[in-house]
N, C-alpha and C positions, 0 to 999 in steps of 0.2 A: 802509747800514751797520748790522749787527746790534747790538742793545743788549747791553752786558755784563751777564750774569746777576747779578753782584754789585751792580749798581745798581738792580735791580728792587725795588720797594717793595710790601710786602703786610702785611696784618694785620687785626685786628678792632677795631672802635670801637663802644662802647656809647653810645647816645643816651638820656640820663636827665634827669629833671626833674619838677617838680610837674605836676599835671594841667592840660591845656589851655594849654600854653605853645608849642605848634606843633611838637612833635617829629616827628610823622608827615609833616607838610608839608615839614619840613627834610630828612628822609630821602629823600622822593620827589625833591626838588630835587637832592640830592647824587648820587643814583643816575641820575637822568635819566628815570625811569619811575615810574608809579604802582605801588608795591609795598605801600603801607599805606593803609588807608582813612582819610578825613579827615572830621571833624565839628566844629562849634562847641561840641559838648558835651564836658565833661570825661570822662576814663576811657573814651575810644573804643577805644584799643588794649588788648586783653586778653592777647595772646600776645607772646612775644619773637619779633618778625618780623625776618628777615634780608633786607636789601637789598644788592645787590652793585654796586659802582662799578668799571668796567673801563676802563683806558687801556692804551696800549702799554707804559708803564713802571710801572704800578701796578695793584693790585687791593685794594680796601678793602671789607670785609664789615661793614656797619652793622647793629647789633642795636637795633631800635626797641623800647623797653621800655614797659610800662604806667606811667602816672603814679603817682608815689609819694605816697600820702596815707594817712590813717588808714582801715583797712579796715572795712567794715560787715558783711561776710559771708565765707564761706569762699572764694567766687570771688575777692573782692578781696584776701583774705589771700594766696592763691597768686599773684595778680598782683603784689602788692608784694614778695613773697618772690623772685619771678623777677627783678624789676628790681634788687633789692638784691644778689642773688648775681652778677648779670651784671657788676657793677663790678669784681669780682676776677678775672673770666675773660677779660678783653680786654687789648689793648695800650694803648688810649687811651680816655678818657671824654670825650664831648661833653656838658657840663652846660648844658642849655638853660633859660633864664629868660625871663619875659615882661617885656621892657623897657618896655611901656606901663603897667605898674603902678608907682606912684611910688616904692616901695621894696620890698625883699625881704620876703616873708612867712614865717611859721613853716614852711611846706612847703619853701620854698627853702632855709632854714637846715638843715632835716632832711636834705635831699638833699646839701647841702654837707658835713655831718658824715659821711654814709656814704662820700662820696668821699675825705674827709680820712683816714678810717680805713684806706683801701686804699693800696697802693703804686703805683697806676696813675696815670700823668700825665694831667692834665685840661686841656681847653680850655673856657673860659667863653664861651658863645654867648648874647649879649644880643639876643633876637629881638623882632620886632614893633615895631621902632623907626620904622617908617613911620607909626605912630600917635602919635609924639611930635614936638613942635615942634623944629625944628633947633637952636635956641639952648638947648634943655634936654637934648639927647641926651648930651653929655659928662658932665654931672652925674649923669644917670640911670645911665650905664655905671659911673661911679665908685662909686655906691651898691652895685651888685652885685659890683664887683671886691673889695669888702671881705669877701665871703663866704668867701674862701679864697686859697690860693696856687696860681695857675694858670700853665701854660706860656705861654699867650697869651689875650687877650681879643678876640673878634671880634663886631662889630655886624652884625646881619642883619635882613632882612625875608624870611623864607622864602616867604611868600605871593607876593612879587614877584620873588624870585630875587636880591635885593640882598645883596652880601657873600658869596655862595656860593663864588666863585672864590678869594677870600682865605681862606675857611675851609678849602677843599680844600688850599691851599698850606701853611697852618699845620699841618694834620693830617698831611700827607705827611712833614713834617719830623720828626714824632715816631714814625713807624712804622718797624719793622725793615727793613733792606736785605738783599738776597740771599735773601729767602724765596721760597716757592713761590706759584704761582697756584692758589688753593684750589678754584676752580670754573671751568668752561669760560667762555671769554670772552663767549659769547652769553647767559649767564645773568644775570638781574637780581634774582632771588630764588630761594631754595631751598625755598620753600613749595610744596606740591603744588597742582595746579590746583583740586582740590575745595575746599581751604581758601580759595584766592583767590576762588572763586565765592561761597562762603558769606559771606565778608567783604564782598563787593560788595553782596550782598542786605542784610546787616545795616546797611551804610552808608545804604541807601535808607530803611530803617526809622528810623534816627536822623534823617534829613532830614525825614521826613514825620509823625512822631509827637511827642507832647508829654508833659510831666510824667515820671512814673516808668516809663512803658511801655517806653522803649528799654532801660533797665537790667535789665528783667525778661525780655528776649528773647535767644534764641540761635538760630542757624541750623545745621541739620544737613543735609548733602547725602545724600539717600537713594539716588539713582541718577544716573549720567551715562552716556549711551549714544549712540553714533554711529549714526544711522538712515539714513545714505546721503543722496545728493542734497544734500550740503553742509549738512546739518541735524543738530543734536544735540538729544537729549531730556535735560532736567535736572529732576529732582524734588527738592524740598527741603521740610523741615519747619521751621516757625518755632515755637520753644518759648516759651510764656508760663507764668506761674505761677497765673493766675486766669482764670476764665471771663469776667469783665468785660474783661480785657485782650484776650482773644480777640475779643470783640465790637468793641473799638476797632480792632484790626488788620484785621478784615474790613470794618468800616464799613457804613454804611447802603447796602443793596442791593449790597454788595460793592465799593463805590467805593474804599475804602482799599487793599484787597489788590490790586485791579487797578492802582492807581497805583504801588504798590510793585513789582508785577510788570513793568509797562511800563518804569519807570526802571531796574530791575535788568537786564532783558533787553538793553537798549541797551548797558550797560556790559559785561555778560558776552559779548555778541557781539563787542565790540571786543577783549576779552581772548582769546577763542578763535579769532577770525577766521572764524567761521561763523555762520549763522543758527541760533537755538535755539528750542525750545518749552520754556517755563519753567512747571513745574507746582508751585505753591506751596500748602501746607496749613498751617493754624495749629493747633497741638496744645497742650492744657493739660498741663503737667507740674509739679505742685505742688512748690515749694521746690527747683527744679532747681539753684539756686545753692549749695545745701548738700549736693547729691548727688554723692559722690565719683566714682561710675562715670560720670555724665554729664560731670563736669569732665574726667575722663580722655578721654572721647570727643571733647570739644571741644579737647583739647590744652593746657589752661591750667594744669595742675598742675606746679609747679616742682620739687617734691620727687622727681620721677621722672626728672628730666633728667640 
């Protein structure tokens, strides 16, 4: 029996919150595919990344936004601006907080204020509750509930998939009915393949490097070419701001860049479904985080969207 088109649910949901609360992990769980890179470090997400959840009766486009915090440079200014503007451009907001923290912080309160100033309905997602003793969870949820007026409050552990089905159900209740399917049913993200490849490489840099090096790096795909026999050639530049950072990324006798390349290659091959030759180069580009043309190339400027 065909579904009545008036019952089809579709819309856009922004996933917002302070840095390092698990937004990208949550989006990946909701979509059912890895569409956003994940790291234990804050400010991993730099772009507004769309992940698409498809079912027979619904399509939800999730916009994973950069963490909202006080910016330190033009790159982070554009990241925060993108996250702030998204709240007004969607049908529902998923406000994600880190429930393992004993109480809301200034960053959580700032996010709550941004949401309150919009007319967009919001769900409060209290994440990381797997890190909290069972007898403390209700009190922890109540602490965060005081941040605003929410359509519903859902407890989750995005890392382990707990609470995801309840969250989907609460979300679908708030989305418009009778709308279109915005993307083909087999799409899980609208980001181009080159962007996804660059992000996977950046994820491995985040995993393997320490201190300020990860925040001073960007990845640009220079070439992607099908060279036959089920093999692709991928060339990428890793941008850093100082010569010393270049030395760290290359490592003694090239050990670090080889490790980054090996881990990246495995993930990119899974994404593309073919074997690849990954050609990585580390290039010094002073103050690239303040360079408007480079930020445009990386697609992180919000004011041109």
